[in-house]
C-alpha positions in Angstrom: 131.7 50.4 -53.4 130.9 48.2 -49.8 131.8 49.7 -46.7 133.3 46.8 -45.6 136.6 46.5 -47.1 137.3 50.5 -46.0 137.1 49.9 -42.7 138.3 46.3 -42.3 141.5 47.2 -43.6 141.8 49.9 -40.7 140.5 47.5 -38.5 143.8 45.2 -39.7 145.5 48.1 -39.0 145.2 48.9 -35.6 148.1 48.9 -33.0 147.6 47.7 -29.8 148.8 46.5 -26.3 147.6 43.5 -24.4 147.5 43.1 -21.3 145.4 42.1 -17.9 144.7 42.7 -14.1 143.1 40.9 -11.4 140.1 42.2 -10.7 137.8 40.5 -8.4 139.8 37.7 -8.1 139.5 37.0 -11.9 142.2 38.2 -14.8 140.5 40.7 -16.7 142.4 40.9 -20.2 142.0 43.9 -21.8 143.6 45.7 -25.5 145.1 49.2 -25.1 144.7 51.5 -28.4 146.8 54.5 -29.0 149.3 56.6 -27.4 149.8 56.0 -23.9 150.4 59.9 -23.0 147.5 61.3 -24.6 145.2 63.9 -23.1 142.3 61.8 -23.1 141.8 58.3 -22.3 138.6 56.2 -22.8 137.5 53.1 -21.4 134.8 51.2 -23.7 132.8 48.5 -22.5 131.1 46.2 -25.0 127.6 44.4 -25.5 126.0 41.3 -24.1 128.1 38.1 -25.7 130.9 40.5 -27.3 134.1 40.8 -26.7 137.0 43.7 -27.4 136.7 42.8 -30.9 133.4 44.4 -31.4 134.1 48.1 -30.9 137.4 48.3 -32.8 135.2 49.9 -36.1 134.9 53.1 -34.1 138.4 52.7 -32.1 140.1 52.0 -35.3 138.4 55.5 -37.1 139.5 57.5 -33.8 143.4 58.7 -33.4 145.1 60.8 -30.6 142.9 59.0 -27.8 144.3 56.4 -25.5 141.5 53.5 -25.7 141.2 50.8 -23.2 138.6 47.9 -24.0 138.4 45.0 -21.9 136.5 41.7 -22.1 134.1 41.7 -20.0 134.3 38.8 -16.7 133.1 36.0 -18.4 133.3 36.6 -22.2 136.3 36.7 -24.4 139.6 35.9 -22.5 138.3 37.2 -19.5 137.6 35.0 -16.7 134.3 34.6 -14.5 133.9 36.1 -11.5 134.9 33.4 -8.8 132.3 34.5 -5.9 129.9 37.1 -7.3 127.6 37.0 -9.6 127.1 38.0 -12.8 124.4 40.4 -12.7 124.8 44.6 -12.8 125.7 44.7 -9.1 128.9 42.4 -9.9 129.7 43.9 -13.1 129.3 47.5 -11.7 131.9 46.6 -8.9 134.2 45.1 -11.5 134.7 48.3 -13.8 134.8 50.6 -11.1 137.9 48.3 -9.7 139.2 48.0 -13.5 139.1 51.7 -13.5 140.9 52.0 -10.5 143.4 49.5 -11.0 144.5 51.3 -14.6 145.9 54.2 -12.2 144.9 56.9 -14.0 146.3 60.3 -13.8 142.9 62.1 -14.5 139.6 60.4 -14.9 138.8 58.9 -18.3 135.7 59.0 -20.5 133.6 55.9 -20.4 131.8 55.1 -23.2 129.5 51.8 -23.3 127.3 49.8 -26.3 124.6 47.8 -25.8 124.7 46.3 -22.3 127.9 48.1 -21.5 125.5 50.9 -21.6 123.7 49.7 -18.3 126.9 48.5 -16.9 128.4 52.0 -17.4 126.0 54.0 -16.2 125.3 52.0 -13.3 129.0 52.4 -12.4 128.6 56.3 -12.9 125.4 56.9 -11.4 126.9 55.0 -7.8 130.4 56.7 -8.0 132.9 56.3 -10.9 134.8 59.0 -11.8 134.5 59.7 -15.2 135.2 63.0 -17.2 132.4 62.5 -19.8 129.9 59.6 -20.7 129.0 57.9 -24.4 126.5 55.3 -24.8 126.0 53.7 -27.8 123.0 52.2 -28.9 122.1 52.7 -24.7 119.4 50.0 -23.6 116.4 52.9 -23.1 113.8 51.0 -21.4 112.9 47.8 -19.6 113.1 44.7 -21.8 110.4 42.8 -20.1 107.9 45.5 -21.1 106.9 47.5 -23.8 107.0 45.9 -27.5 110.1 44.0 -27.1 108.8 41.9 -23.9 107.4 38.6 -26.0 111.1 38.7 -27.5 112.8 39.0 -24.5 110.5 36.4 -22.5 111.3 33.7 -25.5 114.9 34.4 -25.6 115.6 34.4 -21.6 113.6 31.3 -21.9 115.9 29.8 -24.4 118.6 30.8 -21.9 117.3 29.1 -19.4 116.6 25.3 -21.2 120.2 25.8 -22.4 121.5 25.8 -18.8 118.9 23.4 -17.4 119.6 20.5 -20.1 122.9 18.2 -19.6 126.1 19.8 -20.4 126.7 19.1 -24.0 123.1 19.6 -25.2 122.6 22.8 -23.4 126.6 23.9 -24.9 125.5 23.1 -28.1 122.3 25.0 -27.8 123.7 28.1 -26.1 126.8 28.0 -29.3 124.3 27.3 -32.2 125.1 28.7 -35.4 121.9 28.8 -36.5 120.6 30.7 -33.1 123.9 33.0 -33.3 122.7 33.7 -37.2 119.1 34.4 -36.2 120.6 37.0 -33.8 122.5 38.5 -36.1 120.3 38.6 -38.7 117.6 40.4 -36.0 120.3 42.9 -35.2 121.3 44.0 -38.9 119.9 46.3 -40.9 122.4 47.3 -43.7 121.2 46.2 -47.6 125.0 45.8 -48.3 125.5 42.5 -48.8 129.3 42.3 -48.3 128.8 44.1 -45.1 125.9 41.5 -43.6 128.5 39.0 -44.6 131.3 40.8 -42.3 129.0 41.0 -39.9 127.4 37.5 -39.7 131.4 36.6 -39.6 132.1 38.6 -37.1 129.3 37.3 -34.5 130.1 33.9 -35.8 133.6 34.4 -34.8 133.0 35.9 -31.5 129.5 35.7 -30.2 130.3 32.0 -28.2 133.2 33.2 -26.8 131.9 33.0 -23.4 133.3 31.2 -20.2 130.3 29.0 -19.1 126.8 28.7 -19.2 125.8 29.9 -15.4 128.2 33.2 -16.1 126.3 33.3 -19.8 122.9 33.1 -18.7 123.6 35.4 -15.6 124.8 38.0 -17.9 121.5 37.6 -19.9 119.3 37.8 -16.6 121.5 41.1 -16.0 121.1 42.4 -19.3 117.3 42.5 -19.3 116.4 43.2 -15.7 118.4 46.5 -16.1 118.2 49.3 -18.2 119.9 53.0 -18.3 117.1 54.9 -17.5 117.4 53.5 -13.9 120.3 55.3 -13.4 120.3 58.2 -15.9 118.9 60.7 -13.1 122.0 60.6 -10.7 124.7 61.1 -13.9 125.6 64.6 -13.6 128.8 64.4 -15.9 128.2 65.5 -19.7 127.2 62.6 -21.5 126.2 61.4 -25.3 123.9 59.2 -26.2 124.4 57.8 -30.1 121.5 56.1 -31.2 119.9 54.9 -34.0 116.1 55.2 -36.2 116.0 51.6 -36.7 116.9 49.9 -33.5 114.7 47.0 -33.2 115.6 47.2 -29.2 114.9 50.6 -28.6 112.2 52.3 -29.9 113.1 56.4 -30.9 110.4 57.4 -28.5 112.0 55.5 -25.4 115.5 57.1 -26.6 114.1 60.5 -26.5 112.5 59.7 -23.3 116.5 58.5 -21.9 117.3 61.8 -23.0 115.3 63.7 -20.9 116.2 61.7 -17.6 119.7 62.8 -17.7 120.8 66.1 -16.3 123.3 66.7 -18.8 122.7 64.7 -21.9 122.5 65.4 -25.8 121.0 62.5 -27.7 122.3 61.9 -31.6 119.8 59.7 -33.7 121.7 58.0 -36.6 119.2 57.2 -39.6 118.9 54.3 -41.4 121.1 51.9 -38.8 119.7 49.7 -36.1 121.3 48.4 -33.0 124.9 47.6 -34.5 125.7 51.4 -34.9 129.4 49.9 -34.3 129.5 47.7 -37.0 127.5 49.7 -39.6 127.9 53.3 -39.0 131.6 53.4 -37.0 132.9 56.4 -38.7 129.6 58.7 -37.9 129.9 57.6 -34.2 133.6 58.2 -34.4 132.8 61.7 -35.8 130.1 62.0 -32.6 132.6 61.2 -30.1 135.2 63.3 -31.2 133.2 66.7 -31.9 131.9 65.5 -28.3 135.5 65.2 -26.4 136.7 68.3 -28.8 139.8 66.0 -28.5 141.1 63.1 -31.0 140.6 63.4 -34.7 138.7 61.1 -37.1 140.6 58.6 -39.2 138.8 58.1 -43.0 139.2 54.7 -44.5 141.0 54.4 -48.0 138.7 54.6 -51.0 
C-alpha cells in the first residue's frame, strides 16, 4: 500500500489558524497548528525554496503540541525584507524578532529543516532562547567544498545567470518546471511511485513561490555560504539531529562529525531515506520529536 494516501489524508485534515506579524518592515505570514494552551510550542523553519506546506506531513503526525510555522521572508506568502539582505544575518535577526513578537510565555522548541537548520542554529547560537532544538536534515558541512562542491557551484551559476538575464527570461529560467523537476528527482529517494508523484507535485506547486529574483538568489547564496557546523559549539541546549543515510547533500560521516561539535546533541539517522525526511518519513520524524520532547503524541494515518 502506498504511503502517500495515508498521510496525505492527515495533512488535508489539519486544523490551522493563519495570521501575520510585521517583522523588520515586512509582513511575515505564519500558520498556527494545535492547541494554543499546549504545554510546548514548537516554531518550525522550512528549507530553501520551500514554504510552510513542506513541513505539514510531520506536523500532521503530531498531536498535543502547538506548532507555529512561518513562511521565510521572500518565500510563500511572506514579503521579502525591505532593506536587509537575505543572508544568514538577515534571516537570523528575523527569526529572533519573530519569536519575540509571538509573545510566548516560555521559550519554544525551535525546529529547522535543511536551510532552516542553518537559520535556527545561527539564531540559537546568537542568543535566541530555546527550550530545545531539533534539526531535520541539518546542513552538516560547507557546500562549496567536499563531494557536493561541483554541484553547488553549478547551481550557484544557474541562479546568478537567472538573476542577470532580462526579467522575463530570468524568471522563466528560475521557475522552469524542468529545473524544478530535476531538483525533485535529485532529492527524492523513495521508490514508491505514488509517493514520488506526490513529492514532485508538492515541489511543482510550492518551489517557485518566491517574491523576486534578488531575494531568491540571495537566499541560495546564504544556503551554500554557511552550515550548521559554524554555530554548533555555541548551542548548549539539548539538540536532536534527525539525519538520513542516503542524504545526497549531507554524507553520513559529515552528520556524525556535526554531532560531535554540539555540547549536548544526539543524532538519529533514518535508513533508506535522503534529504526529504519530511516527505518520505514524516511519521518516523514525528516519533523522534515526541520521544525527544517527552511531550505530545504521534497520530497514526488510517490504514
